[in-house]
C-alpha positions in Angstrom: 15.9 -6.6 89.3 18.0 -8.1 92.0 21.4 -9.7 91.5 20.0 -13.2 91.4 17.6 -12.2 88.6 14.4 -11.9 90.5 12.1 -9.0 89.9 11.6 -6.5 92.6 8.0 -5.9 93.6 6.5 -3.2 91.5 9.2 -3.3 88.8 8.5 -4.7 85.4 9.5 -8.3 84.8 11.3 -9.7 81.9 8.2 -10.1 79.8 7.4 -6.4 79.9 9.9 -5.9 77.0 9.5 -9.4 75.7 9.2 -10.8 72.2 6.0 -8.9 71.3 7.6 -5.5 72.0 10.9 -5.9 70.1 10.8 -9.3 68.5 12.4 -12.5 69.6 15.9 -12.2 71.0 18.3 -14.6 69.4 21.5 -13.3 71.1 20.6 -13.8 74.7 23.8 -14.6 76.7 23.9 -18.0 78.5 23.1 -18.3 82.1 26.1 -18.2 84.4 27.0 -21.6 86.0 26.1 -20.4 89.5 22.7 -19.0 88.5 20.0 -19.3 91.2 16.7 -20.9 90.9 14.8 -17.6 90.4 17.2 -16.7 87.5 16.6 -20.0 85.9 12.8 -19.7 86.3 12.9 -16.2 84.7 15.0 -17.5 81.8 12.5 -20.4 81.3 9.6 -17.9 81.3 11.3 -15.7 78.8 12.1 -18.7 76.6 8.4 -19.8 76.8 7.3 -16.2 75.8 9.7 -16.2 72.8 8.5 -19.7 71.7 4.9 -18.7 72.0 5.5 -15.6 69.9 7.3 -17.6 67.3 4.5 -20.2 67.1 1.9 -17.4 66.8 3.9 -16.0 63.9 4.1 -19.4 62.2 0.4 -20.0 62.7 -0.5 -16.6 61.3 1.8 -17.2 58.3 0.3 -20.6 57.3 -3.3 -19.9 58.2 -5.3 -18.7 55.1 -8.0 -17.1 57.1 -5.5 -14.9 58.9 -3.8 -14.0 55.7 -7.0 -13.0 54.0 -8.0 -10.8 56.9 -4.5 -9.3 56.9 -4.5 -8.6 53.1 -8.1 -8.4 51.9 -7.4 -6.3 48.8 -4.7 -8.6 47.6 -6.9 -11.7 48.0 -9.9 -10.0 46.4 -7.7 -9.1 43.4 -6.4 -12.7 43.2 -10.0 -14.0 43.3 -11.2 -11.6 40.6 -8.2 -12.5 38.4 -8.8 -16.2 38.8 -12.5 -15.8 38.0 -11.7 -13.8 34.9 -9.1 -16.4 33.8 -11.7 -19.2 34.3 -14.3 -17.2 32.3 -11.9 -16.5 29.5 -10.9 -20.3 29.4 -14.6 -21.3 29.2 -15.3 -18.8 26.4 -12.2 -19.8 24.5 -13.2 -23.5 24.7 -16.8 -22.8 23.6 -15.6 -20.7 20.7 -13.2 -23.4 19.6 -15.9 -26.1 19.7 -18.4 -23.8 17.8 -15.9 -23.2 15.0 -15.0 -26.9 14.8 -18.7 -27.9 14.1 -18.8 -26.1 10.8 
């Protein structure tokens, strides 16, 4: 990288070790007051990459389809447990009604 923050041809840019490689950086130093246009553009690109990674993480966290694909055994166990609880509730209600008719 050159002094003004631009990438040299053939060298990896700032996104090569971006948020997906090591997680979002929250302690990035502020730009110097005399930062050039290229430095500011690279900072904006890095900020966009971090924001995109954060939004992807949030989407995956709150999307049930992604969660089920990520943890199939957990959700299968929860489904079977809920089914067993519902069946037990139905049997208990039927038994209670049957003994009440006598």
